[in-house]
C-alpha positions, 0 to 999 in steps of 0.5 A: 502464532503460539498461544503464549505469544497470542496471549501476550499480543492480546495483553499488549492490545488491552494495555494500549486501550488503557492508554499505557504509553509503554504498550503503545510504544511497543506496539508501534516498534513491533509493527512499524517496519511491516506497516511502513513498507505498506505505506512506501508502496503508496508514497511518492517519497520516504517523508510521505510514507512516514506521514502515512504510517504516523497517521495510520498508527493514530487511527489504529490506536483510536480504533483498537476498541473495534478490533475483534480478537478472532481475526489476524491483528496484523491484517486488521492493522494493514487494512487501516494503514492502506486506508490511511495511505489512501486518505493521505493521498486524497488529502495531499494530492498536489495535482489531480490526475484524470484519465478517461479510459475510452480516450486511451489507446494501448501501447504496443509492448516490445517482448523481452524476457521480463522474468530474467530482468526482474530476477536481477532487481532487489526488492528496494530497486523494485520499490523505487520503480513502483514509486516512480509511477504516477500517483493514481497508477501506483495506487491502483497497482498497489491495491490490485497486486498487493491488496488483492482488490478487484477492479470494481472495489478499487473503482468504488474506493477511488471514485473512478470508473472500473475501466479507468482502474483497468487502464491504470493497472495496465499503464503501471505494468507497462511502465514497470516493464519498461523501467525493469528492462531499462535497468537490466540492460 
């Protein structure tokens, strides 16, 4: 980011802090797409993602005073958006999913050329496959793969055992491999 665009961003943030509606609308429009994509990874459907992103922006606007201009603004917003998505999932969870890692045995996977199958999928198709995963497995998968969180942190954040986090990640990977193979055949 060049100095002029960084200065423009800082001015936009200041204007948002002052409650200027135009500035808030501009910030929303500028970052909606990338932050909506983050929410779609956690959501079960488009409407849930819309609710997540709206709640996330409410939190972003109310927390603008805490933003330290030394770091990446987009990364700061993304962190808030991920937490908003997780809060939404906790708040509106329709069914409780619990899996005891010790009681689960791993399935034997059939080997196939996953890279070739994966290369045939568009980003939208892959996103749809991720959305079909059970909520907890989808959440763990997203936190581990996209947010680069270690299992210990995921377990603490989701209030599950670290082994359960491992299980959900493996389960998600297995289901995605099966779905990719099915789509590519």
